PDB file of N, CA, C and O in Angstrom:
ATOM      1  N   MET A   1       4.155  -2.244   4.718  1.00  0.00           N
ATOM      2  CA  MET A   1       3.327  -1.993   5.882  1.00  0.00           C
ATOM      3  C   MET A   1       3.999  -2.657   7.076  1.00  0.00           C
ATOM      4  O   MET A   1       4.291  -3.853   7.059  1.00  0.00           O
ATOM      5  N   TYR A   2       4.232  -1.875   8.090  1.00  0.00           N
ATOM      6  CA  TYR A   2       4.820  -2.372   9.325  1.00  0.00           C
ATOM      7  C   TYR A   2       3.956  -1.936  10.506  1.00  0.00           C
ATOM      8  O   TYR A   2       3.252  -0.929  10.433  1.00  0.00           O
ATOM      9  N   ASP A   3       4.015  -2.691  11.575  1.00  0.00           N
ATOM     10  CA  ASP A   3       3.304  -2.254  12.775  1.00  0.00           C
ATOM     11  C   ASP A   3       4.138  -1.188  13.474  1.00  0.00           C
ATOM     12  O   ASP A   3       5.208  -0.821  12.989  1.00  0.00           O
ATOM     13  N   LYS A   4       3.659  -0.691  14.602  1.00  0.00           N
ATOM     14  CA  LYS A   4       4.343   0.423  15.283  1.00  0.00           C
ATOM     15  C   LYS A   4       5.728   0.048  15.787  1.00  0.00           C
ATOM     16  O   LYS A   4       6.533   0.925  16.101  1.00  0.00           O
ATOM     17  N   ASP A   5       6.014  -1.253  15.868  1.00  0.00           N
ATOM     18  CA  ASP A   5       7.329  -1.714  16.313  1.00  0.00           C
ATOM     19  C   ASP A   5       8.224  -2.122  15.149  1.00  0.00           C
ATOM     20  O   ASP A   5       9.260  -2.755  15.355  1.00  0.00           O
ATOM     21  N   ALA A   6       7.834  -1.766  13.929  1.00  0.00           N
ATOM     22  CA  ALA A   6       8.595  -2.011  12.701  1.00  0.00           C
ATOM     23  C   ALA A   6       8.660  -3.484  12.309  1.00  0.00           C
ATOM     24  O   ALA A   6       9.658  -3.941  11.751  1.00  0.00           O
ATOM     25  N   PHE A   7       7.591  -4.224  12.602  1.00  0.00           N
ATOM     26  CA  PHE A   7       7.486  -5.608  12.161  1.00  0.00           C
ATOM     27  C   PHE A   7       6.393  -5.698  11.102  1.00  0.00           C
ATOM     28  O   PHE A   7       5.371  -5.017  11.192  1.00  0.00           O
ATOM     29  N   MET A   8       6.620  -6.556  10.085  1.00  0.00           N
ATOM     30  CA  MET A   8       5.563  -6.787   9.098  1.00  0.00           C
ATOM     31  C   MET A   8       4.386  -7.445   9.789  1.00  0.00           C
ATOM     32  O   MET A   8       4.550  -8.145  10.788  1.00  0.00           O
ATOM     33  N   LEU A   9       3.209  -7.217   9.256  1.00  0.00           N
ATOM     34  CA  LEU A   9       1.978  -7.711   9.839  1.00  0.00           C
ATOM     35  C   LEU A   9       1.947  -9.240   9.784  1.00  0.00           C
ATOM     36  O   LEU A   9       1.844  -9.828   8.708  1.00  0.00           O
ATOM     37  N   ALA A  10       2.035  -9.856  10.920  1.00  0.00           N
ATOM     38  CA  ALA A  10       1.970 -11.316  10.997  1.00  0.00           C
ATOM     39  C   ALA A  10       0.555 -11.770  10.694  1.00  0.00           C
ATOM     40  O   ALA A  10      -0.406 -11.183  11.191  1.00  0.00           O
ATOM     41  N   GLY A  11       0.419 -12.787   9.902  1.00  0.00           N
ATOM     42  CA  GLY A  11      -0.901 -13.314   9.598  1.00  0.00           C
ATOM     43  C   GLY A  11      -1.772 -12.387   8.789  1.00  0.00           C
ATOM     44  O   GLY A  11      -2.994 -12.407   8.934  1.00  0.00           O
ATOM     45  N   ALA A  12      -1.165 -11.565   7.929  1.00  0.00           N
ATOM     46  CA  ALA A  12      -1.939 -10.645   7.098  1.00  0.00           C
ATOM     47  C   ALA A  12      -2.877 -11.437   6.203  1.00  0.00           C
ATOM     48  O   ALA A  12      -2.478 -12.455   5.637  1.00  0.00           O
ATOM     49  N   PRO A  13      -4.125 -10.983   6.067  1.00  0.00           N
ATOM     50  CA  PRO A  13      -5.068 -11.675   5.190  1.00  0.00           C
ATOM     51  C   PRO A  13      -4.499 -11.833   3.777  1.00  0.00           C
ATOM     52  O   PRO A  13      -4.018 -10.869   3.182  1.00  0.00           O
ATOM     53  N   GLY A  14      -4.558 -13.035   3.260  1.00  0.00           N
ATOM     54  CA  GLY A  14      -4.029 -13.297   1.922  1.00  0.00           C
ATOM     55  C   GLY A  14      -2.516 -13.249   1.865  1.00  0.00           C
ATOM     56  O   GLY A  14      -1.938 -13.407   0.789  1.00  0.00           O
ATOM     57  N   GLY A  15      -1.855 -13.034   2.999  1.00  0.00           N
ATOM     58  CA  GLY A  15      -0.399 -12.958   3.035  1.00  0.00           C
ATOM     59  C   GLY A  15       0.178 -11.679   2.466  1.00  0.00           C
ATOM     60  O   GLY A  15       1.393 -11.572   2.303  1.00  0.00           O
ATOM     61  N   ARG A  16      -0.668 -10.703   2.161  1.00  0.00           N
ATOM     62  CA  ARG A  16      -0.187  -9.456   1.551  1.00  0.00           C
ATOM     63  C   ARG A  16       0.308  -8.497   2.629  1.00  0.00           C
ATOM     64  O   ARG A  16      -0.466  -8.047   3.474  1.00  0.00           O
ATOM     65  N   VAL A  17       1.594  -8.192   2.592  1.00  0.00           N
ATOM     66  CA  VAL A  17       2.170  -7.214   3.518  1.00  0.00           C
ATOM     67  C   VAL A  17       2.768  -6.024   2.779  1.00  0.00           C
ATOM     68  O   VAL A  17       3.271  -5.085   3.396  1.00  0.00           O
ATOM     69  N   ASN A  18       2.706  -6.074   1.442  1.00  0.00           N
ATOM     70  CA  ASN A  18       3.198  -4.959   0.647  1.00  0.00           C
ATOM     71  C   ASN A  18       2.544  -4.989  -0.723  1.00  0.00           C
ATOM     72  O   ASN A  18       1.875  -5.959  -1.078  1.00  0.00           O
ATOM     73  N   LEU A  19       2.737  -3.940  -1.479  1.00  0.00           N
ATOM     74  CA  LEU A  19       2.246  -3.841  -2.853  1.00  0.00           C
ATOM     75  C   LEU A  19       3.414  -3.475  -3.747  1.00  0.00           C
ATOM     76  O   LEU A  19       4.245  -2.641  -3.385  1.00  0.00           O
ATOM     77  N   GLY A  20       3.479  -4.096  -4.910  1.00  0.00           N
ATOM     78  CA  GLY A  20       4.504  -3.717  -5.872  1.00  0.00           C
ATOM     79  C   GLY A  20       5.691  -4.648  -5.937  1.00  0.00           C
ATOM     80  O   GLY A  20       6.695  -4.306  -6.562  1.00  0.00           O
ATOM     81  N   THR A  21       5.617  -5.803  -5.321  1.00  0.00           N
ATOM     82  CA  THR A  21       6.723  -6.750  -5.397  1.00  0.00           C
ATOM     83  C   THR A  21       6.458  -7.762  -6.495  1.00  0.00           C
ATOM     84  O   THR A  21       5.414  -7.729  -7.148  1.00  0.00           O
ATOM     85  N   VAL A  22       7.393  -8.643  -6.689  1.00  0.00           N
ATOM     86  CA  VAL A  22       7.218  -9.690  -7.697  1.00  0.00           C
ATOM     87  C   VAL A  22       6.095 -10.644  -7.314  1.00  0.00           C
ATOM     88  O   VAL A  22       5.605 -11.394  -8.159  1.00  0.00           O
ATOM     89  N   ASP A  23       5.682 -10.622  -6.050  1.00  0.00           N
ATOM     90  CA  ASP A  23       4.597 -11.484  -5.603  1.00  0.00           C
ATOM     91  C   ASP A  23       3.224 -10.967  -6.025  1.00  0.00           C
ATOM     92  O   ASP A  23       2.232 -11.684  -5.901  1.00  0.00           O
ATOM     93  N   LEU A  24       3.157  -9.756  -6.512  1.00  0.00           N
ATOM     94  CA  LEU A  24       1.875  -9.158  -6.887  1.00  0.00           C
ATOM     95  C   LEU A  24       1.914  -8.781  -8.358  1.00  0.00           C
ATOM     96  O   LEU A  24       2.758  -7.988  -8.776  1.00  0.00           O
ATOM     97  N   ASP A  25       1.023  -9.334  -9.131  1.00  0.00           N
ATOM     98  CA  ASP A  25       0.893  -8.985 -10.533  1.00  0.00           C
ATOM     99  C   ASP A  25       0.233  -7.615 -10.616  1.00  0.00           C
ATOM    100  O   ASP A  25      -0.854  -7.418 -10.075  1.00  0.00           O
ATOM    101  N   ALA A  26       0.876  -6.673 -11.284  1.00  0.00           N
ATOM    102  CA  ALA A  26       0.304  -5.324 -11.385  1.00  0.00           C
ATOM    103  C   ALA A  26      -1.087  -5.362 -11.999  1.00  0.00           C
ATOM    104  O   ALA A  26      -1.878  -4.447 -11.771  1.00  0.00           O
ATOM    105  N   GLY A  27      -1.405  -6.390 -12.768  1.00  0.00           N
ATOM    106  CA  GLY A  27      -2.732  -6.530 -13.338  1.00  0.00           C
ATOM    107  C   GLY A  27      -3.785  -6.834 -12.289  1.00  0.00           C
ATOM    108  O   GLY A  27      -4.980  -6.749 -12.572  1.00  0.00           O
ATOM    109  N   ASP A  28      -3.360  -7.188 -11.078  1.00  0.00           N
ATOM    110  CA  ASP A  28      -4.299  -7.451  -9.992  1.00  0.00           C
ATOM    111  C   ASP A  28      -4.852  -6.165  -9.395  1.00  0.00           C
ATOM    112  O   ASP A  28      -5.896  -6.190  -8.743  1.00  0.00           O
ATOM    113  N   LEU A  29      -4.170  -5.041  -9.606  1.00  0.00           N
ATOM    114  CA  LEU A  29      -4.626  -3.758  -9.075  1.00  0.00           C
ATOM    115  C   LEU A  29      -5.683  -3.163  -9.990  1.00  0.00           C
ATOM    116  O   LEU A  29      -5.648  -3.377 -11.202  1.00  0.00           O
ATOM    117  N   VAL A  30      -6.621  -2.419  -9.419  1.00  0.00           N
ATOM    118  CA  VAL A  30      -7.720  -1.826 -10.175  1.00  0.00           C
ATOM    119  C   VAL A  30      -7.523  -0.314 -10.269  1.00  0.00           C
ATOM    120  O   VAL A  30      -7.445   0.380  -9.255  1.00  0.00           O
ATOM    121  N   PHE A  31      -7.444   0.181 -11.503  1.00  0.00           N
ATOM    122  CA  PHE A  31      -7.343   1.612 -11.768  1.00  0.00           C
ATOM    123  C   PHE A  31      -8.720   2.110 -12.181  1.00  0.00           C
ATOM    124  O   PHE A  31      -9.431   1.436 -12.926  1.00  0.00           O
ATOM    125  N   ARG A  32      -9.096   3.293 -11.697  1.00  0.00           N
ATOM    126  CA  ARG A  32     -10.351   3.936 -12.090  1.00  0.00           C
ATOM    127  C   ARG A  32     -10.031   5.313 -12.637  1.00  0.00           C
ATOM    128  O   ARG A  32      -9.389   6.127 -11.974  1.00  0.00           O
ATOM    129  N   ASP A  33     -10.486   5.562 -13.852  1.00  0.00           N
ATOM    130  CA  ASP A  33     -10.231   6.852 -14.516  1.00  0.00           C
ATOM    131  C   ASP A  33      -8.745   7.196 -14.523  1.00  0.00           C
ATOM    132  O   ASP A  33      -8.375   8.362 -14.382  1.00  0.00           O
ATOM    133  N   GLY A  34      -7.896   6.188 -14.686  1.00  0.00           N
ATOM    134  CA  GLY A  34      -6.456   6.410 -14.761  1.00  0.00           C
ATOM    135  C   GLY A  34      -5.768   6.620 -13.431  1.00  0.00           C
ATOM    136  O   GLY A  34      -4.568   6.895 -13.396  1.00  0.00           O
ATOM    137  N   THR A  35      -6.498   6.497 -12.334  1.00  0.00           N
ATOM    138  CA  THR A  35      -5.880   6.685 -11.022  1.00  0.00           C
ATOM    139  C   THR A  35      -5.893   5.383 -10.237  1.00  0.00           C
ATOM    140  O   THR A  35      -6.736   4.512 -10.448  1.00  0.00           O
ATOM    141  N   LEU A  36      -4.956   5.278  -9.346  1.00  0.00           N
ATOM    142  CA  LEU A  36      -4.841   4.117  -8.480  1.00  0.00           C
ATOM    143  C   LEU A  36      -5.034   4.570  -7.039  1.00  0.00           C
ATOM    144  O   LEU A  36      -4.279   5.401  -6.533  1.00  0.00           O
ATOM    145  N   THR A  37      -6.037   4.025  -6.392  1.00  0.00           N
ATOM    146  CA  THR A  37      -6.284   4.316  -4.987  1.00  0.00           C
ATOM    147  C   THR A  37      -5.987   3.058  -4.197  1.00  0.00           C
ATOM    148  O   THR A  37      -6.591   2.010  -4.423  1.00  0.00           O
ATOM    149  N   LEU A  38      -5.054   3.171  -3.271  1.00  0.00           N
ATOM    150  CA  LEU A  38      -4.718   2.050  -2.402  1.00  0.00           C
ATOM    151  C   LEU A  38      -5.511   2.186  -1.113  1.00  0.00           C
ATOM    152  O   LEU A  38      -5.686   3.290  -0.599  1.00  0.00           O
ATOM    153  N   HIS A  39      -5.984   1.081  -0.600  1.00  0.00           N
ATOM    154  CA  HIS A  39      -6.782   1.077   0.624  1.00  0.00           C
ATOM    155  C   HIS A  39      -5.978   0.399   1.722  1.00  0.00           C
ATOM    156  O   HIS A  39      -5.684  -0.794   1.651  1.00  0.00           O
ATOM    157  N   LEU A  40      -5.629   1.178   2.737  1.00  0.00           N
ATOM    158  CA  LEU A  40      -4.862   0.671   3.872  1.00  0.00           C
ATOM    159  C   LEU A  40      -5.786   0.664   5.069  1.00  0.00           C
ATOM    160  O   LEU A  40      -6.157   1.721   5.578  1.00  0.00           O
ATOM    161  N   SER A  41      -6.158  -0.518   5.521  1.00  0.00           N
ATOM    162  CA  SER A  41      -7.076  -0.596   6.648  1.00  0.00           C
ATOM    163  C   SER A  41      -6.992  -1.963   7.309  1.00  0.00           C
ATOM    164  O   SER A  41      -6.543  -2.942   6.713  1.00  0.00           O
ATOM    165  N   HIS A  42      -7.436  -1.997   8.550  1.00  0.00           N
ATOM    166  CA  HIS A  42      -7.471  -3.264   9.276  1.00  0.00           C
ATOM    167  C   HIS A  42      -8.616  -4.138   8.769  1.00  0.00           C
ATOM    168  O   HIS A  42      -8.485  -5.358   8.665  1.00  0.00           O
ATOM    169  N   GLU A  43      -9.739  -3.494   8.457  1.00  0.00           N
ATOM    170  CA  GLU A  43     -10.919  -4.214   7.969  1.00  0.00           C
ATOM    171  C   GLU A  43     -10.859  -4.373   6.454  1.00  0.00           C
ATOM    172  O   GLU A  43     -10.497  -3.440   5.737  1.00  0.00           O
ATOM    173  N   GLU A  44     -11.211  -5.537   5.984  1.00  0.00           N
ATOM    174  CA  GLU A  44     -11.232  -5.798   4.548  1.00  0.00           C
ATOM    175  C   GLU A  44     -12.379  -5.018   3.894  1.00  0.00           C
ATOM    176  O   GLU A  44     -13.516  -5.094   4.358  1.00  0.00           O
ATOM    177  N   PRO A  45     -12.091  -4.268   2.821  1.00  0.00           N
ATOM    178  CA  PRO A  45     -13.154  -3.524   2.136  1.00  0.00           C
ATOM    179  C   PRO A  45     -14.188  -4.473   1.525  1.00  0.00           C
ATOM    180  O   PRO A  45     -13.857  -5.587   1.120  1.00  0.00           O
ATOM    181  N   SER A  46     -15.433  -4.019   1.465  1.00  0.00           N
ATOM    182  CA  SER A  46     -16.482  -4.835   0.861  1.00  0.00           C
ATOM    183  C   SER A  46     -16.527  -4.662  -0.660  1.00  0.00           C
ATOM    184  O   SER A  46     -16.927  -5.581  -1.375  1.00  0.00           O
ATOM    185  N   ASP A  47     -16.122  -3.492  -1.158  1.00  0.00           N
ATOM    186  CA  ASP A  47     -16.103  -3.220  -2.589  1.00  0.00           C
ATOM    187  C   ASP A  47     -14.987  -4.047  -3.253  1.00  0.00           C
ATOM    188  O   ASP A  47     -13.842  -3.991  -2.803  1.00  0.00           O
ATOM    189  N   PRO A  48     -15.295  -4.808  -4.306  1.00  0.00           N
ATOM    190  CA  PRO A  48     -14.282  -5.658  -4.944  1.00  0.00           C
ATOM    191  C   PRO A  48     -13.062  -4.885  -5.456  1.00  0.00           C
ATOM    192  O   PRO A  48     -11.937  -5.371  -5.332  1.00  0.00           O
ATOM    193  N   ALA A  49     -13.258  -3.703  -6.023  1.00  0.00           N
ATOM    194  CA  ALA A  49     -12.123  -2.915  -6.516  1.00  0.00           C
ATOM    195  C   ALA A  49     -11.255  -2.445  -5.358  1.00  0.00           C
ATOM    196  O   ALA A  49     -10.028  -2.480  -5.447  1.00  0.00           O
ATOM    197  N   ALA A  50     -11.880  -2.009  -4.280  1.00  0.00           N
ATOM    198  CA  ALA A  50     -11.125  -1.580  -3.102  1.00  0.00           C
ATOM    199  C   ALA A  50     -10.384  -2.767  -2.500  1.00  0.00           C
ATOM    200  O   ALA A  50      -9.249  -2.622  -2.046  1.00  0.00           O
ATOM    201  N   ARG A  51     -11.005  -3.923  -2.492  1.00  0.00           N
ATOM    202  CA  ARG A  51     -10.377  -5.128  -1.947  1.00  0.00           C
ATOM    203  C   ARG A  51      -9.152  -5.523  -2.778  1.00  0.00           C
ATOM    204  O   ARG A  51      -8.152  -5.984  -2.229  1.00  0.00           O
ATOM    205  N   ALA A  52      -9.231  -5.342  -4.100  1.00  0.00           N
ATOM    206  CA  ALA A  52      -8.095  -5.655  -4.971  1.00  0.00           C
ATOM    207  C   ALA A  52      -6.903  -4.756  -4.660  1.00  0.00           C
ATOM    208  O   ALA A  52      -5.754  -5.165  -4.828  1.00  0.00           O
ATOM    209  N   ASN A  53      -7.174  -3.531  -4.208  1.00  0.00           N
ATOM    210  CA  ASN A  53      -6.126  -2.547  -3.907  1.00  0.00           C
ATOM    211  C   ASN A  53      -5.898  -2.395  -2.411  1.00  0.00           C
ATOM    212  O   ASN A  53      -5.392  -1.368  -1.958  1.00  0.00           O
ATOM    213  N   TRP A  54      -6.267  -3.410  -1.645  1.00  0.00           N
ATOM    214  CA  TRP A  54      -6.204  -3.352  -0.185  1.00  0.00           C
ATOM    215  C   TRP A  54      -4.864  -3.844   0.340  1.00  0.00           C
ATOM    216  O   TRP A  54      -4.371  -4.902  -0.051  1.00  0.00           O
ATOM    217  N   LEU A  55      -4.300  -3.065   1.217  1.00  0.00           N
ATOM    218  CA  LEU A  55      -3.116  -3.475   1.969  1.00  0.00           C
ATOM    219  C   LEU A  55      -3.544  -3.570   3.423  1.00  0.00           C
ATOM    220  O   LEU A  55      -3.806  -2.546   4.054  1.00  0.00           O
ATOM    221  N   PRO A  56      -3.620  -4.785   3.970  1.00  0.00           N
ATOM    222  CA  PRO A  56      -4.068  -4.951   5.351  1.00  0.00           C
ATOM    223  C   PRO A  56      -3.146  -4.219   6.328  1.00  0.00           C
ATOM    224  O   PRO A  56      -1.921  -4.288   6.223  1.00  0.00           O
ATOM    225  N   ALA A  57      -3.757  -3.527   7.265  1.00  0.00           N
ATOM    226  CA  ALA A  57      -3.023  -2.762   8.272  1.00  0.00           C
ATOM    227  C   ALA A  57      -3.286  -3.344   9.654  1.00  0.00           C
ATOM    228  O   ALA A  57      -4.329  -3.955   9.886  1.00  0.00           O
ATOM    229  N   PRO A  58      -2.346  -3.156  10.567  1.00  0.00           N
ATOM    230  CA  PRO A  58      -2.580  -3.602  11.940  1.00  0.00           C
ATOM    231  C   PRO A  58      -3.758  -2.847  12.558  1.00  0.00           C
ATOM    232  O   PRO A  58      -4.141  -1.777  12.084  1.00  0.00           O
ATOM    233  N   ASP A  59      -4.308  -3.404  13.589  1.00  0.00           N
ATOM    234  CA  ASP A  59      -5.372  -2.737  14.336  1.00  0.00           C
ATOM    235  C   ASP A  59      -4.686  -1.790  15.317  1.00  0.00           C
ATOM    236  O   ASP A  59      -4.367  -2.175  16.442  1.00  0.00           O
ATOM    237  N   GLY A  60      -4.464  -0.572  14.891  1.00  0.00           N
ATOM    238  CA  GLY A  60      -3.742   0.408  15.701  1.00  0.00           C
ATOM    239  C   GLY A  60      -2.742   1.147  14.834  1.00  0.00           C
ATOM    240  O   GLY A  60      -2.932   1.280  13.625  1.00  0.00           O
ATOM    241  N   GLU A  61      -1.690   1.620  15.451  1.00  0.00           N
ATOM    242  CA  GLU A  61      -0.682   2.392  14.732  1.00  0.00           C
ATOM    243  C   GLU A  61       0.078   1.510  13.753  1.00  0.00           C
ATOM    244  O   GLU A  61       0.253   0.311  13.975  1.00  0.00           O
ATOM    245  N   PHE A  62       0.531   2.138  12.651  1.00  0.00           N
ATOM    246  CA  PHE A  62       1.354   1.423  11.686  1.00  0.00           C
ATOM    247  C   PHE A  62       2.319   2.390  11.028  1.00  0.00           C
ATOM    248  O   PHE A  62       2.211   3.607  11.183  1.00  0.00           O
ATOM    249  N   CYS A  63       3.258   1.829  10.297  1.00  0.00           N
ATOM    250  CA  CYS A  63       4.264   2.612   9.596  1.00  0.00           C
ATOM    251  C   CYS A  63       4.204   2.243   8.120  1.00  0.00           C
ATOM    252  O   CYS A  63       4.383   1.078   7.764  1.00  0.00           O
ATOM    253  N   LEU A  64       3.957   3.206   7.274  1.00  0.00           N
ATOM    254  CA  LEU A  64       3.893   2.997   5.838  1.00  0.00           C
ATOM    255  C   LEU A  64       5.216   3.454   5.238  1.00  0.00           C
ATOM    256  O   LEU A  64       5.631   4.596   5.437  1.00  0.00           O
ATOM    257  N   ILE A  65       5.871   2.571   4.511  1.00  0.00           N
ATOM    258  CA  ILE A  65       7.175   2.883   3.925  1.00  0.00           C
ATOM    259  C   ILE A  65       7.115   2.680   2.420  1.00  0.00           C
ATOM    260  O   ILE A  65       6.595   1.672   1.942  1.00  0.00           O
ATOM    261  N   ILE A  66       7.646   3.638   1.679  1.00  0.00           N
ATOM    262  CA  ILE A  66       7.751   3.508   0.228  1.00  0.00           C
ATOM    263  C   ILE A  66       9.222   3.259  -0.088  1.00  0.00           C
ATOM    264  O   ILE A  66      10.098   4.048   0.265  1.00  0.00           O
ATOM    265  N   ARG A  67       9.463   2.151  -0.757  1.00  0.00           N
ATOM    266  CA  ARG A  67      10.837   1.810  -1.143  1.00  0.00           C
ATOM    267  C   ARG A  67      10.980   1.957  -2.644  1.00  0.00           C
ATOM    268  O   ARG A  67      10.125   1.504  -3.404  1.00  0.00           O
ATOM    269  N   ALA A  68      12.039   2.577  -3.063  1.00  0.00           N
ATOM    270  CA  ALA A  68      12.331   2.737  -4.487  1.00  0.00           C
ATOM    271  C   ALA A  68      13.661   2.033  -4.751  1.00  0.00           C
ATOM    272  O   ALA A  68      14.730   2.596  -4.514  1.00  0.00           O
ATOM    273  N   TYR A  69      13.583   0.805  -5.241  1.00  0.00           N
ATOM    274  CA  TYR A  69      14.790   0.006  -5.449  1.00  0.00           C
ATOM    275  C   TYR A  69      15.598   0.436  -6.663  1.00  0.00           C
ATOM    276  O   TYR A  69      16.815   0.255  -6.691  1.00  0.00           O
ATOM    277  N   VAL A  70      14.945   0.994  -7.653  1.00  0.00           N
ATOM    278  CA  VAL A  70      15.646   1.501  -8.833  1.00  0.00           C
ATOM    279  C   VAL A  70      15.146   2.928  -9.067  1.00  0.00           C
ATOM    280  O   VAL A  70      14.386   3.184 -10.001  1.00  0.00           O
ATOM    281  N   PRO A  71      15.580   3.851  -8.209  1.00  0.00           N
ATOM    282  CA  PRO A  71      15.048   5.216  -8.279  1.00  0.00           C
ATOM    283  C   PRO A  71      15.533   5.966  -9.509  1.00  0.00           C
ATOM    284  O   PRO A  71      16.657   5.775  -9.975  1.00  0.00           O
ATOM    285  N   ASP A  72      14.660   6.824 -10.022  1.00  0.00           N
ATOM    286  CA  ASP A  72      15.088   7.693 -11.109  1.00  0.00           C
ATOM    287  C   ASP A  72      15.551   9.027 -10.518  1.00  0.00           C
ATOM    288  O   ASP A  72      15.587   9.198  -9.300  1.00  0.00           O
ATOM    289  N   ARG A  73      15.900   9.954 -11.385  1.00  0.00           N
ATOM    290  CA  ARG A  73      16.447  11.235 -10.942  1.00  0.00           C
ATOM    291  C   ARG A  73      15.504  11.968  -9.996  1.00  0.00           C
ATOM    292  O   ARG A  73      15.955  12.573  -9.024  1.00  0.00           O
ATOM    293  N   THR A  74      14.188  11.921 -10.269  1.00  0.00           N
ATOM    294  CA  THR A  74      13.243  12.679  -9.449  1.00  0.00           C
ATOM    295  C   THR A  74      13.180  12.171  -8.012  1.00  0.00           C
ATOM    296  O   THR A  74      12.938  12.947  -7.088  1.00  0.00           O
ATOM    297  N   ILE A  75      13.393  10.887  -7.824  1.00  0.00           N
ATOM    298  CA  ILE A  75      13.440  10.347  -6.462  1.00  0.00           C
ATOM    299  C   ILE A  75      14.749  10.768  -5.795  1.00  0.00           C
ATOM    300  O   ILE A  75      14.760  11.195  -4.640  1.00  0.00           O
ATOM    301  N   LEU A  76      15.840  10.644  -6.531  1.00  0.00           N
ATOM    302  CA  LEU A  76      17.154  10.954  -5.966  1.00  0.00           C
ATOM    303  C   LEU A  76      17.335  12.422  -5.615  1.00  0.00           C
ATOM    304  O   LEU A  76      18.003  12.744  -4.632  1.00  0.00           O
ATOM    305  N   ASP A  77      16.746  13.323  -6.408  1.00  0.00           N
ATOM    306  CA  ASP A  77      16.920  14.752  -6.101  1.00  0.00           C
ATOM    307  C   ASP A  77      15.754  15.338  -5.304  1.00  0.00           C
ATOM    308  O   ASP A  77      15.669  16.554  -5.127  1.00  0.00           O
ATOM    309  N   ASP A  78      14.854  14.473  -4.823  1.00  0.00           N
ATOM    310  CA  ASP A  78      13.730  14.884  -3.973  1.00  0.00           C
ATOM    311  C   ASP A  78      12.702  15.758  -4.678  1.00  0.00           C
ATOM    312  O   ASP A  78      11.930  16.450  -4.014  1.00  0.00           O
ATOM    313  N   SER A  79      12.675  15.742  -6.011  1.00  0.00           N
ATOM    314  CA  SER A  79      11.682  16.565  -6.697  1.00  0.00           C
ATOM    315  C   SER A  79      10.370  15.810  -6.913  1.00  0.00           C
ATOM    316  O   SER A  79       9.352  16.434  -7.217  1.00  0.00           O
ATOM    317  N   TYR A  80      10.369  14.491  -6.766  1.00  0.00           N
ATOM    318  CA  TYR A  80       9.131  13.732  -6.902  1.00  0.00           C
ATOM    319  C   TYR A  80       8.241  13.994  -5.699  1.00  0.00           C
ATOM    320  O   TYR A  80       8.697  13.953  -4.556  1.00  0.00           O
ATOM    321  N   GLN A  81       6.975  14.263  -5.962  1.00  0.00           N
ATOM    322  CA  GLN A  81       6.019  14.513  -4.885  1.00  0.00           C
ATOM    323  C   GLN A  81       5.153  13.270  -4.701  1.00  0.00           C
ATOM    324  O   GLN A  81       4.321  12.959  -5.554  1.00  0.00           O
ATOM    325  N   PHE A  82       5.344  12.569  -3.603  1.00  0.00           N
ATOM    326  CA  PHE A  82       4.517  11.409  -3.319  1.00  0.00           C
ATOM    327  C   PHE A  82       3.101  11.868  -3.002  1.00  0.00           C
ATOM    328  O   PHE A  82       2.908  12.941  -2.429  1.00  0.00           O
ATOM    329  N   PRO A  83       2.116  11.065  -3.369  1.00  0.00           N
ATOM    330  CA  PRO A  83       0.729  11.455  -3.079  1.00  0.00           C
ATOM    331  C   PRO A  83       0.464  11.454  -1.579  1.00  0.00           C
ATOM    332  O   PRO A  83       1.128  10.756  -0.813  1.00  0.00           O
ATOM    333  N   ASP A  84      -0.508  12.241  -1.185  1.00  0.00           N
ATOM    334  CA  ASP A  84      -0.882  12.305   0.222  1.00  0.00           C
ATOM    335  C   ASP A  84      -1.584  11.031   0.644  1.00  0.00           C
ATOM    336  O   ASP A  84      -2.264  10.385  -0.153  1.00  0.00           O
ATOM    337  N   VAL A  85      -1.413  10.681   1.893  1.00  0.00           N
ATOM    338  CA  VAL A  85      -2.195   9.606   2.509  1.00  0.00           C
ATOM    339  C   VAL A  85      -3.346  10.306   3.200  1.00  0.00           C
ATOM    340  O   VAL A  85      -3.137  11.155   4.068  1.00  0.00           O
ATOM    341  N   ILE A  86      -4.563   9.949   2.814  1.00  0.00           N
ATOM    342  CA  ILE A  86      -5.755  10.601   3.343  1.00  0.00           C
ATOM    343  C   ILE A  86      -6.495   9.632   4.248  1.00  0.00           C
ATOM    344  O   ILE A  86      -6.876   8.539   3.829  1.00  0.00           O
ATOM    345  N   ARG A  87      -6.694  10.044   5.483  1.00  0.00           N
ATOM    346  CA  ARG A  87      -7.406   9.193   6.451  1.00  0.00           C
ATOM    347  C   ARG A  87      -8.908   9.406   6.321  1.00  0.00           C
ATOM    348  O   ARG A  87      -9.404  10.531   6.391  1.00  0.00           O
ATOM    349  N   LYS A  88      -9.615   8.306   6.132  1.00  0.00           N
ATOM    350  CA  LYS A  88     -11.083   8.360   6.072  1.00  0.00           C
ATOM    351  C   LYS A  88     -11.633   7.696   7.312  1.00  0.00           C
ATOM    352  O   LYS A  88     -11.101   6.696   7.795  1.00  0.00           O
ATOM    353  N   GLN A  89     -12.690   8.260   7.810  1.00  0.00           N
ATOM    354  CA  GLN A  89     -13.308   7.689   9.028  1.00  0.00           C
ATOM    355  C   GLN A  89     -14.470   6.823   8.679  1.00  0.00           C
ATOM    356  O   GLN A  89     -15.110   6.261   9.567  1.00  0.00           O
TER     357      GLN A  89
END
């Protein structure tokens, strides 16, 4: 998660500026019915499961980047379809 100027969110709640690094135990994420929903928002979710999957966002525009450090063939040949980011109001 980066702000509109490509800087990581300074002072992110809980210090979380990304998901999926060695700093985050995958067991900390909450799956429901086999799916993982990530919550990207400036406001902290009130639901405990949503809060566990929350990535704090700046108040305003932001840039979401997916990094694949050890990509498999589907990433390299562009056949992998990343899930849509759905904006909720």
